[in-house]
BAGUNU-955910 format. One record per atom (N, C-alpha, C, O): z, y, x; residue number from 1; atom name. Coordinates in steps of 0.02 Angstrom, whole numbers. Layout:
<drenlums>
DRENLUM      pz      py      px  num  atome
DRENLUM       Z       Y       X  NUM     CA
...
</drenlums>
This chain:
<drenlums>
DRENLUM      pz      py      px  num  atome
DRENLUM    -605    -771     591    1      N
DRENLUM    -561    -714     598    1     CA
DRENLUM    -553    -700     672    1      C
DRENLUM    -525    -741     708    1      O
DRENLUM    -576    -645     695    2      N
DRENLUM    -572    -625     764    2     CA
DRENLUM    -521    -569     771    2      C
DRENLUM    -535    -511     757    2      O
DRENLUM    -461    -586     794    3      N
DRENLUM    -407    -537     803    3     CA
DRENLUM    -373    -550     869    3      C
DRENLUM    -376    -604     897    3      O
DRENLUM    -339    -498     893    4      N
DRENLUM    -302    -507     955    4     CA
DRENLUM    -237    -545     940    4      C
DRENLUM    -208    -539     886    4      O
DRENLUM    -216    -584     988    5      N
DRENLUM    -155    -623     981    5     CA
DRENLUM    -100    -592    1022    5      C
DRENLUM    -115    -558    1071    5      O
DRENLUM     -38    -603    1005    6      N
DRENLUM     -18    -642     947    6     CA
DRENLUM     -24    -602     882    6      C
DRENLUM     -27    -541     882    6      O
DRENLUM     -26    -639     827    7      N
DRENLUM     -23    -611     760    7     CA
DRENLUM      22    -657     719    7      C
DRENLUM      49    -706     747    7      O
DRENLUM      29    -644     656    8      N
DRENLUM      78    -682     615    8     CA
DRENLUM      45    -714     555    8      C
DRENLUM      -3    -688     527    8      O
DRENLUM      71    -772     536    9      N
DRENLUM      49    -808     477    9     CA
DRENLUM     108    -816     430    9      C
DRENLUM     162    -837     451    9      O
DRENLUM      98    -801     367   10      N
DRENLUM     147    -814     315   10     CA
DRENLUM     121    -873     275   10      C
DRENLUM      69    -868     242   10      O
DRENLUM     156    -929     278   11      N
DRENLUM     135    -990     244   11     CA
DRENLUM     178    -998     181   11      C
DRENLUM     239   -1005     185   11      O
DRENLUM     144    -996     124   12      N
DRENLUM     178   -1001      59   12     CA
DRENLUM     158   -1068      29   12      C
DRENLUM     102   -1077       6   12      O
DRENLUM     205   -1116      28   13      N
DRENLUM     194   -1183       2   13     CA
DRENLUM     231   -1187     -64   13      C
DRENLUM     288   -1165     -69   13      O
DRENLUM     199   -1216    -116   14      N
DRENLUM     229   -1214    -182   14     CA
DRENLUM     207   -1271    -227   14      C
DRENLUM     156   -1303    -216   14      O
DRENLUM     248   -1282    -279   15      N
DRENLUM     229   -1327    -334   15     CA
DRENLUM     231   -1285    -398   15      C
DRENLUM     279   -1249    -410   15      O
DRENLUM     179   -1291    -438   16      N
DRENLUM     170   -1251    -498   16     CA
DRENLUM     203   -1282    -560   16      C
DRENLUM     214   -1342    -563   16      O
DRENLUM     217   -1239    -608   17      N
DRENLUM     236   -1261    -675   17     CA
DRENLUM     172   -1280    -713   17      C
DRENLUM     117   -1267    -688   17      O
DRENLUM     179   -1311    -770   18      N
DRENLUM     121   -1329    -811   18     CA
DRENLUM      92   -1266    -844   18      C
DRENLUM     128   -1220    -861   18      O
DRENLUM      26   -1265    -852   19      N
DRENLUM      -7   -1209    -885   19     CA
DRENLUM     -19   -1150    -838   19      C
DRENLUM      12   -1145    -786   19      O
DRENLUM     -64   -1107    -858   20      N
DRENLUM     -82   -1050    -817   20     CA
DRENLUM     -32    -992    -824   20      C
DRENLUM      -9    -965    -774   20      O
DRENLUM     -16    -975    -886   21      N
DRENLUM      33    -922    -899   21     CA
DRENLUM      18    -856    -862   21      C
DRENLUM      64    -821    -842   21      O
DRENLUM     -46    -840    -853   22      N
DRENLUM     -65    -779    -819   22     CA
DRENLUM     -67    -784    -743   22      C
DRENLUM     -79    -734    -709   22      O
DRENLUM     -57    -844    -717   23      N
DRENLUM     -54    -855    -644   23     CA
DRENLUM    -120    -838    -609   23      C
DRENLUM    -120    -801    -560   23      O
DRENLUM    -175    -864    -634   24      N
DRENLUM    -240    -855    -600   24     CA
DRENLUM    -257    -781    -593   24      C
DRENLUM    -279    -759    -540   24      O
DRENLUM    -247    -743    -646   25      N
DRENLUM    -262    -672    -644   25     CA
DRENLUM    -218    -636    -593   25      C
DRENLUM    -241    -594    -555   25      O
DRENLUM    -153    -652    -593   26      N
DRENLUM    -107    -620    -546   26     CA
DRENLUM    -123    -640    -474   26      C
DRENLUM    -118    -599    -429   26      O
DRENLUM    -141    -703    -463   27      N
DRENLUM    -157    -726    -396   27     CA
DRENLUM    -216    -687    -368   27      C
DRENLUM    -216    -667    -310   27      O
DRENLUM    -268    -676    -409   28      N
DRENLUM    -326    -637    -387   28     CA
DRENLUM    -305    -565    -372   28      C
DRENLUM    -327    -536    -322   28      O
DRENLUM    -264    -536    -415   29      N
DRENLUM    -241    -468    -406   29     CA
DRENLUM    -200    -461    -341   29      C
DRENLUM    -209    -413    -304   29      O
DRENLUM    -157    -510    -327   30      N
DRENLUM    -115    -507    -268   30     CA
DRENLUM    -156    -515    -204   30      C
DRENLUM    -143    -481    -154   30      O
DRENLUM    -206    -559    -205   31      N
DRENLUM    -249    -565    -146   31     CA
DRENLUM    -285    -500    -133   31      C
DRENLUM    -288    -478     -75   31      O
DRENLUM    -313    -470    -184   32      N
DRENLUM    -349    -406    -175   32     CA
DRENLUM    -302    -352    -149   32      C
DRENLUM    -319    -314    -104   32      O
DRENLUM    -242    -348    -178   33      N
DRENLUM    -193    -298    -157   33     CA
DRENLUM    -171    -310     -84   33      C
DRENLUM    -164    -262     -46   33      O
DRENLUM    -161    -373     -66   34      N
DRENLUM    -142    -388       4   34     CA
DRENLUM    -196    -366      52   34      C
DRENLUM    -182    -339     105   34      O
DRENLUM    -259    -377      33   35      N
DRENLUM    -315    -357      77   35     CA
DRENLUM    -317    -281      88   35      C
DRENLUM    -347    -259     137   35      O
DRENLUM    -286    -243      45   36      N
DRENLUM    -285    -170      51   36     CA
DRENLUM    -227    -144      94   36      C
DRENLUM    -224     -85     109   36      O
DRENLUM    -181    -189     113   37      N
DRENLUM    -121    -167     149   37     CA
DRENLUM    -135    -158     223   37      C
DRENLUM    -175    -195     253   37      O
DRENLUM    -102    -109     253   38      N
DRENLUM    -107    -100     326   38     CA
DRENLUM     -81    -162     361   38      C
DRENLUM     -28    -188     343   38      O
DRENLUM    -117    -186     410   39      N
DRENLUM     -96    -244     448   39     CA
DRENLUM    -119    -311     421   39      C
DRENLUM    -108    -362     452   39      O
DRENLUM    -151    -311     362   40      N
DRENLUM    -177    -374     334   40     CA
DRENLUM    -237    -396     375   40      C
DRENLUM    -279    -354     394   40      O
DRENLUM    -241    -461     390   41      N
DRENLUM    -297    -487     430   41     CA
DRENLUM    -342    -535     391   41      C
DRENLUM    -403    -529     394   41      O
DRENLUM    -312    -583     354   42      N
DRENLUM    -353    -632     318   42     CA
DRENLUM    -309    -673     271   42      C
DRENLUM    -247    -666     271   42      O
DRENLUM    -341    -715     231   43      N
DRENLUM    -306    -755     182   43     CA
DRENLUM    -343    -821     171   43      C
DRENLUM    -405    -822     168   43      O
DRENLUM    -306    -876     166   44      N
DRENLUM    -334    -942     152   44     CA
DRENLUM    -288    -976     101   44      C
DRENLUM    -227    -966     102   44      O
DRENLUM    -318   -1016      57   45      N
DRENLUM    -277   -1049       6   45     CA
DRENLUM    -309   -1115     -15   45      C
DRENLUM    -370   -1121     -16   45      O
DRENLUM    -266   -1163     -33   46      N
DRENLUM    -289   -1228     -59   46     CA
DRENLUM    -238   -1253    -109   46      C
DRENLUM    -178   -1241    -101   46      O
DRENLUM    -261   -1287    -161   47      N
DRENLUM    -215   -1313    -211   47     CA
DRENLUM    -238   -1381    -235   47      C
DRENLUM    -297   -1391    -250   47      O
DRENLUM    -191   -1427    -238   48      N
DRENLUM    -198   -1490    -273   48     CA
DRENLUM    -132   -1498    -310   48      C
DRENLUM    -116   -1455    -351   48      O
DRENLUM     -93   -1548    -297   49      N
DRENLUM     -26   -1550    -327   49     CA
DRENLUM      21   -1503    -289   49      C
DRENLUM      71   -1480    -316   49      O
DRENLUM       4   -1489    -227   50      N
DRENLUM      41   -1443    -185   50     CA
DRENLUM      -4   -1384    -169   50      C
DRENLUM     -61   -1394    -148   50      O
DRENLUM      20   -1324    -177   51      N
DRENLUM     -19   -1265    -160   51     CA
DRENLUM       3   -1238     -92   51      C
DRENLUM      63   -1236     -77   51      O
DRENLUM     -46   -1218     -52   52      N
DRENLUM     -31   -1188      13   52     CA
DRENLUM     -74   -1126      20   52      C
DRENLUM    -136   -1130      19   52      O
DRENLUM     -42   -1069      28   53      N
DRENLUM     -77   -1007      41   53     CA
DRENLUM     -52    -979     107   53      C
DRENLUM       8    -977     119   53      O
DRENLUM     -98    -957     148   54      N
DRENLUM     -80    -928     213   54     CA
DRENLUM    -111    -859     218   54      C
DRENLUM    -171    -851     212   54      O
DRENLUM     -68    -810     228   55      N
DRENLUM     -93    -742     241   55     CA
DRENLUM     -78    -726     313   55      C
DRENLUM     -27    -747     341   55      O
DRENLUM    -123    -688     344   56      N
DRENLUM    -118    -672     415   56     CA
DRENLUM    -108    -597     422   56      C
DRENLUM    -141    -557     388   56      O
DRENLUM     -62    -578     466   57      N
DRENLUM     -41    -509     473   57     CA
DRENLUM     -37    -489     547   57      C
DRENLUM     -24    -531     590   57      O
DRENLUM     -47    -425     560   58      N
DRENLUM     -46    -399     628   58     CA
DRENLUM      25    -394     656   58      C
DRENLUM      34    -396     717   58      O
DRENLUM      75    -386     612   59      N
DRENLUM     143    -374     637   59     CA
DRENLUM     195    -397     585   59      C
DRENLUM     179    -407     527   59      O
DRENLUM     256    -404     609   60      N
DRENLUM     312    -419     563   60     CA
DRENLUM     325    -360     517   60      C
DRENLUM     346    -370     460   60      O
DRENLUM     312    -299     540   61      N
DRENLUM     321    -240     498   61     CA
DRENLUM     272    -242     440   61      C
DRENLUM     290    -225     383   61      O
DRENLUM     210    -262     452   62      N
DRENLUM     160    -267     399   62     CA
DRENLUM     182    -318     347   62      C
DRENLUM     172    -308     287   62      O
DRENLUM     211    -374     369   63      N
DRENLUM     235    -425     324   63     CA
DRENLUM     292    -398     281   63      C
DRENLUM     294    -408     220   63      O
DRENLUM     339    -363     313   64      N
DRENLUM     395    -334     276   64     CA
DRENLUM     371    -283     224   64      C
DRENLUM     397    -281     168   64      O
DRENLUM     322    -243     243   65      N
DRENLUM     295    -194     196   65     CA
DRENLUM     261    -229     136   65      C
DRENLUM     268    -206      80   65      O
DRENLUM     226    -284     149   66      N
DRENLUM     195    -321      95   66     CA
DRENLUM     248    -351      49   66      C
DRENLUM     241    -347     -13   66      O
DRENLUM     300    -380      77   67      N
DRENLUM     354    -409      36   67     CA
DRENLUM     387    -356      -8   67      C
DRENLUM     409    -371     -63   67      O
DRENLUM     391    -294      16   68      N
DRENLUM     423    -240     -20   68     CA
DRENLUM     376    -203     -68   68      C
DRENLUM     399    -162    -108   68      O
DRENLUM     312    -218     -66   69      N
DRENLUM     263    -183    -109   69     CA
DRENLUM     281    -197    -182   69      C
DRENLUM     293    -255    -201   69      O
DRENLUM     284    -146    -223   70      N
DRENLUM     312    -150    -291   70     CA
DRENLUM     275    -200    -336   70      C
DRENLUM     307    -239    -371   70      O
DRENLUM     208    -199    -336   71      N
DRENLUM     171    -247    -378   71     CA
DRENLUM     182    -319    -353   71      C
DRENLUM     185    -365    -393   71      O
DRENLUM     188    -327    -288   72      N
DRENLUM     201    -393    -259   72     CA
DRENLUM     271    -416    -279   72      C
DRENLUM     281    -476    -292   72      O
DRENLUM     319    -371    -282   73      N
DRENLUM     386    -390    -305   73     CA
DRENLUM     386    -414    -377   73      C
DRENLUM     421    -461    -394   73      O
DRENLUM     347    -381    -419   74      N
DRENLUM     340    -403    -489   74     CA
DRENLUM     312    -474    -491   74      C
DRENLUM     337    -517    -528   74      O
DRENLUM     260    -487    -451   75      N
DRENLUM     230    -554    -449   75     CA
DRENLUM     280    -606    -423   75      C
DRENLUM     282    -662    -448   75      O
DRENLUM     320    -587    -373   76      N
DRENLUM     370    -633    -347   76     CA
DRENLUM     420    -653    -401   76      C
DRENLUM     438    -712    -407   76      O
DRENLUM     443    -605    -441   77      N
DRENLUM     490    -620    -495   77     CA
DRENLUM     459    -664    -548   77      C
DRENLUM     491    -710    -573   77      O
DRENLUM     395    -651    -565   78      N
DRENLUM     359    -694    -613   78     CA
DRENLUM     351    -764    -586   78      C
DRENLUM     353    -813    -623   78      O
DRENLUM     342    -769    -521   79      N
DRENLUM     337    -835    -489   79     CA
DRENLUM     399    -877    -501   79      C
DRENLUM     395    -936    -517   79      O
DRENLUM     456    -845    -494   80      N
DRENLUM     520    -880    -503   80     CA
DRENLUM     531    -898    -577   80      C
DRENLUM     554    -953    -592   80      O
DRENLUM     514    -852    -622   81      N
DRENLUM     528    -865    -693   81     CA
DRENLUM     474    -906    -728   81      C
DRENLUM     490    -943    -775   81      O
DRENLUM     411    -900    -706   82      N
DRENLUM     356    -928    -745   82     CA
DRENLUM     311    -978    -709   82      C
DRENLUM     284   -1023    -742   82      O
DRENLUM     300    -972    -644   83      N
DRENLUM     244   -1008    -613   83     CA
DRENLUM     262   -1063    -564   83      C
DRENLUM     220   -1107    -553   83      O
DRENLUM     321   -1063    -535   84      N
DRENLUM     337   -1113    -484   84     CA
DRENLUM     399   -1153    -502   84      C
DRENLUM     447   -1127    -530   84      O
DRENLUM     396   -1218    -486   85      N
DRENLUM     456   -1259    -490   85     CA
DRENLUM     491   -1262    -422   85      C
DRENLUM     550   -1279    -417   85      O
DRENLUM     454   -1246    -370   86      N
DRENLUM     480   -1247    -301   86     CA
DRENLUM     433   -1207    -257   86      C
DRENLUM     372   -1208    -268   86      O
DRENLUM     460   -1172    -208   87      N
DRENLUM     418   -1143    -156   87     CA
DRENLUM     457   -1134     -91   87      C
DRENLUM     519   -1134     -91   87      O
DRENLUM     420   -1128     -37   88      N
DRENLUM     449   -1115      29   88     CA
DRENLUM     403   -1066      64   88      C
DRENLUM     342   -1071      60   88      O
DRENLUM     432   -1017      99   89      N
DRENLUM     394    -968     138   89     CA
DRENLUM     413    -977     211   89      C
DRENLUM     472    -980     229   89      O
DRENLUM     362    -980     253   90      N
DRENLUM     373    -984     325   90     CA
DRENLUM     335    -926     358   90      C
DRENLUM     278    -913     340   90      O
DRENLUM     366    -893     405   91      N
DRENLUM     334    -840     442   91     CA
DRENLUM     328    -864     514   91      C
DRENLUM     379    -881     546   91      O
DRENLUM     267    -866     539   92      N
DRENLUM     253    -896     605   92     CA
DRENLUM     215    -847     649   92      C
DRENLUM     174    -808     625   92      O
DRENLUM     228    -851     713   93      N
DRENLUM     191    -811     762   93     CA
DRENLUM     134    -856     788   93      C
DRENLUM     147    -911     811   93      O
DRENLUM      73    -831     784   94      N
DRENLUM      15    -869     808   94     CA
DRENLUM       1    -847     879   94      C
DRENLUM     -16    -789     892   94      O
DRENLUM       8    -894     925   95      N
DRENLUM      -3    -881     996   95     CA
DRENLUM     -75    -896    1018   95      C
DRENLUM    -103    -862    1060   95      O
DRENLUM    -103    -948     988   96      N
DRENLUM    -172    -966    1004   96     CA
DRENLUM    -203   -1001     945   96      C
DRENLUM    -168   -1022     898   96      O
DRENLUM    -269   -1007     946   97      N
DRENLUM    -306   -1041     893   97     CA
DRENLUM    -370   -1068     921   97      C
DRENLUM    -394   -1045     973   97      O
DRENLUM    -399   -1116     887   98      N
DRENLUM    -466   -1140     904   98     CA
DRENLUM    -496   -1168     840   98      C
DRENLUM    -459   -1183     793   98      O
DRENLUM    -561   -1176     839   99      N
DRENLUM    -594   -1201     779   99     CA
DRENLUM    -656   -1240     798   99      C
DRENLUM    -680   -1237     855   99      O
DRENLUM    -682   -1276     750  100      N
DRENLUM    -744   -1315     756  100     CA
DRENLUM    -789   -1297     698  100      C
DRENLUM    -766   -1291     641  100      O
DRENLUM    -852   -1290     711  101      N
DRENLUM    -902   -1280     659  101     CA
DRENLUM    -962   -1323     675  101      C
DRENLUM    -991   -1319     729  101      O
DRENLUM    -980   -1367     627  102      N
DRENLUM   -1039   -1409     635  102     CA
DRENLUM   -1101   -1368     617  102      C
DRENLUM   -1105   -1340     562  102      O
DRENLUM   -1148   -1364     662  103      N
DRENLUM   -1209   -1324     651  103     CA
DRENLUM   -1259   -1359     607  103      C
DRENLUM   -1312   -1332     593  103      O
</drenlums>
């Protein structure tokens, strides 16, 4: 991801309920919808017993707009009622980054 800094990361850490209950389909839909939003930069996710999803945004305004997006609000409510036993959201400003790639 090549973007100018600073930018923002929304870190969504969670523990799931048992069963899918439509989660996988909604997760795919939300990722696609997020990618269509103004200010969206990238998305990364990993799940074992703890799920961690990180979305990257150009501004705090873009994050606020995503949180207010109507389909995303529906998914957030379903998360509370059907999909998560616990979650935490962190919004962070990314000042610098570096990476390694083995050739």
